[in-house]
C-alpha positions as CSV (number, residue, x, y, z in Angstrom):
1,V,19.8,30.6,-64.8
2,P,17.3,32.7,-62.8
3,L,14.0,33.1,-64.6
4,L,14.0,36.9,-63.8
5,L,17.4,37.2,-65.6
6,S,16.1,35.3,-68.5
7,M,13.0,37.6,-68.7
8,G,15.2,40.6,-68.4
9,E,17.4,39.4,-71.3
10,E,14.3,38.8,-73.5
11,D,12.9,42.1,-72.6
12,R,16.1,43.8,-73.4
13,A,16.4,42.0,-76.7
14,L,12.8,42.9,-77.5
15,T,13.4,46.5,-76.7
16,K,16.6,46.6,-78.9
17,A,14.8,45.0,-81.8
18,T,11.9,47.5,-81.5
19,E,14.4,50.2,-81.3
20,S,16.0,49.1,-84.5
21,G,12.7,48.6,-86.1
22,D,13.2,44.8,-86.5
23,T,10.4,42.8,-84.9
24,D,10.9,39.1,-85.7
25,L,8.0,37.8,-83.6
């Protein structure tokens, strides 16, 4: 799995979480 793709997925998940207002970090 390309690192870039992995980073993109994480960023996307983070953005979605922030959008929902759920930050589990």
